[in-house]
N, C-alpha and C positions, 0 to 999 in steps of 0.2 A: 324589531324597531317598534316604538310606541307611536303609531301613526296618527296624524292629525286630520285635517279636513281634506287632504289630498287635492283633487282637482275640482273642488266644488265651485258652483257658479259664482262668478264675481270675485273669487279669491286669488286666481292665478296671477293677476296683475299686481298683487300686493304680497307676493311670495318672495322670500329672500333665502338664499342658501349660504352656508359657511363651511368651507373645507378646512379642517384642522381645528381641533378644540383644545389646543395647548393654552398657554397663558394669554397669548394675543387673540386667538380665535374665541376663547371664552369671554374676553373683554369686549370683543366686537359684538358677540351675541347679547351680552347684558346691555350694551348701549343701544342696540336695535330695540330691545324690549322697552327700555326706558323712553326712547324717543317716540315710540308709538305710531310709526308710519307704516309698519308691516302688519299683515293679518296672519301670516304664516311664516315660521322660521324653521328651516330644516338644517340640522347639524350632522356633519359627517366627519369621521376620523378613521385613520387606518386601523386603530384599535377601537372597534365598535363599542366595547364596554365603556370606554371613556366618554364617547359621544353620548351614550345612553345616560351615563351618570350626570354629565353636565346638563343635558336637556331636562332630566328629571328634577334636578336641584333647582333649575331656573323656573320650571313649570310650577313649582310650589309657590314661588313668589310672584309669578306673572299676574295673578288676579289683582294685584295692587297697581298694575299698569293698564293702559288701554288694551282692549281685547286682542289677544294674540295666541295662536296655537304654536307651541314649541315642541318639537319632536326630533328624534334621531332617525336617520334613514340611510338607505343605500344610495349610491351615486345616481341610479336611475330615478330616485325619488326627487331629484332636483328639477325634473321636467316642469316647464311652465314658470320657472323662477324669472323674475324681472332682472335681478342682479345676484351674482354669486361672488362672495368674497373668498379669496384664496389666501389662507393664513398658514398653510402647511410648510414645514421645513425647519431648519435649525436656526438658533439665534446666535448673537455675537459671542456669548460666553462659550458656547459649544466648540467654536473653531478658534477661540483665542483672539477675536477681533475687538479687544478692549484696551488697546495701547494707543494713547492719545498722540504719540509721536509717529504712528504708522499712517502714511498718506493713503493707503488702500482703504482703511476703515472697514465699512460694511461690505465692500466689494470682495472681501475675503470669503464671504458666504456664497458667492455666486456659483462656483463650480459644484458645490454640494447641492444647493437648492435648485440649480438648473436641472439636475437629474430627477429631482422630485417632481418638478413641473413637467418635464418631458414625459413622465409616466402618467401624470394625473390630467393634464389639460385636455388631451384628446378624448379621454373618457368623460370629462365634464361637458365638453362640446357635444359629444354624442347624446348625452342625457338631456342637455338644455341648449339646443342650437341657437336659440334666439336671445339668450341671456346676455346682459352686459357683464363682463368679467372684471372684477376689481382686485388688483394685485396688492396684497398687504405685506407679504413676506419680504424681508430684506435680502438683497438690495433691490428695492422695487423698480428702479428705472430699467436696468438691463433685463430683469424678469418680465417687465411689461413688454419689452421688445420681443423676447422669446415667446411669451404667451401669445402675442399677436401673430407670430409666425406659425405657432403650433395650432392656434384656433382657426386660422385662415380667414379671419375677419378683423375689422377695425374697432369693434365694440369692446375695447380693452383699455382700462384705465389703471393707473397706479396711484397709490396714496401720495407718492412724491413728496413735495415740500410743503404740503398742507400743515403737517405737524411742526415743521421747522418755522413756518411763518407764524404760527401761534406762539411757539416758544420765543421767537423774536419779539412779538408784541408783549408777552408777559415779562420778559427781562427788561425791555425798555421801560415798561410801565413801572416795574418795581424800582428801577433806578431813579425815575423821575417822580415817584410818589403819586402816580395816578392809576386809574383802573385800566386794565388792558382793552376794554371796549372803547376807550378814548384814543387808542393807538391804532394807526393804519400803517402796516409795514409788511412787506412780503419778501420771501426768499425764493429764488428761481434756480433752475439747473438741476444738479444732482442732489438727491437726498443723501448727502455724504460730505466728504471733506472738501470737495470742489464747489460746493454750493455758493451762490452769489447773493449777498444781502443788498437789497436795493435801498441804500441809505438816501439816495437823491430824492426819492419819493416818500420816504418815511415821514409821517406826520403825527402830531399830538394835538387832537382837537383842531386840525386844520393847519397848525403851525409846524414848520419844519423842525425835526428833532434837534438839529444842531442849534436852532434858535432857542428852543425850550431848554436845552442843556446849558446854554450860555448864561442863563439866569442862576445856575448852580455853581458856576465857576470851574467845572472839570474840563480838562482839555479834551477836544473831540476825538483825537486819535487814540488817547488812552481809553476813553469810554467805548469807542468802536471796537477796539481789540478785545476788551473785556467782555462785551456783549457777544461778539462773534464766537469767542471761545466757549462761553457758557452755553450757547445754542448749539454749536457744532458738536460738542461732546456731551450734550445733555443725556443721550442714551447711555453712555458709559457711566456717568454719575449715578443714574438710576439703577443700572445693573449692579454696580458696586454695592448698593444697599438692598436691592430687592430681586436680584437674579434675572429679571426680565423687565424691559420697558414695554408696558402693555396697556395701561389705562388710557393714556392720552391718545395713542394710535387707535385704540378701540373706539373712542368717541369720534375721532376724525373719520374713521372708516364708515361708521354708522351714518355720519352726516353726509358723506359723499353718496352712500347708497340711498339715503332719503332723497337727495337731489335727483337721482335717477328715477326712483319709484314714483315720486310725485311730479316728475317732469317739470321741475322748478325753473329751469333756465338760470340757475344761480351761478355766479362766477366764483371759481375757487382756483388756487394754485395747485394743480394736480399733474401727475405724470401721464403723458400720452405720446404717441409717435408724431414727430414733426418732420415733414418732408424737407423743410428748409435746412435742418441740421442732420438729417439722415439717421436719427436716433430718438429714442424715447427719453424725454426729460420734462421738467416742470416749468410751465408758464400758466398764467391765469387762463382758464378755459370756461366756456359756458356749458354747464352740465344739465342734461335732461334725459328723457327716456331712451334715446338711442345711444347715449354715452356723451361724447364731446360734440357739441353743436357748432362751436366756433371758438376762435382764439381772441383774447383781448391782450395784445402785446403792450406791456407798460412802457412808458418813457424811461430810457436808460441813458446814463452817461457813456462816453466811449470806453471808460474803464470797466463799467459794468457789462457792456456788450462784449468786450474782450474776455471778461471772466466767464460769461455764459458760453462763448465759443470754446474756451479751454475746457469747461465742464463737459460740453458735448464731445469734444475730441477725446477726453479721458474715457467717457462711456463707450465710445466707438472702439477704442483701443482694447478695453477689457472684454468687449463682446466678440472681438475678432477670432480668438481661438476656441470659442464655445461652439461645438458642433451638435446639431440636433437632427433627429430624423434618421 
């Protein structure tokens, strides 16, 4: 391994690790470098040669970003990391989870990726017992649950519906002819086919989306169905053209990790275990150095609350047959 600053004074608290340097892991790494919040980035891959190649390639461009040491290492080199992103496992194309009519969606990856996590998570925790673990691999919600059990602590987050919420904002913005930063809209529940779009609180510059839409003359139900389908199956659309949905989730993962490293107390719709539902799913959470510091439960209609419960029930059902340990 091409070792960086190791455990140098003042560096440990700004150290980030990434497990898996496939398409998604590499996108996470590049986004960490560009955001400039970490001082040290350690990459690990089952095939060490790939991690070394990715680290070397990025290290050549790193001088253009804020100072960061990028290197490949063994699992024990993750010691002292503030946050470790886990992006190991197979994607949708590998297991044929690219059928828009399949209600299971990403959940078809669970059995295969659960085995990967069962092997890796205990080793990661041994190497970095104090790190916050960020589950990036699909399906992130049940894998967040399994990671929490395998790790034996609650400092486990999943990327959850952060990317779905951004996709929601982008598609609404495109339809209404505004910039996505002017749209406030979130998705909760599963990062998958049972996700729940909170239309009741969706706003464009403070105005309800339905009100903004009324000025364009499109029927709300038509608009709603179109947007939900575009968001729900965005990953498949991307995979059909580029084999992997990687860049958006890479940027999202880096932003969540930044919230942890900088102890920002920023509110994001991310996945974590909810005692109320008995399962890991996404709701807005306050993210800081320990992981989740608190929950900000949004106002929901009875229809939206029912949808969230159905999403939780679906996740519990898919987790039931998964045996670990």
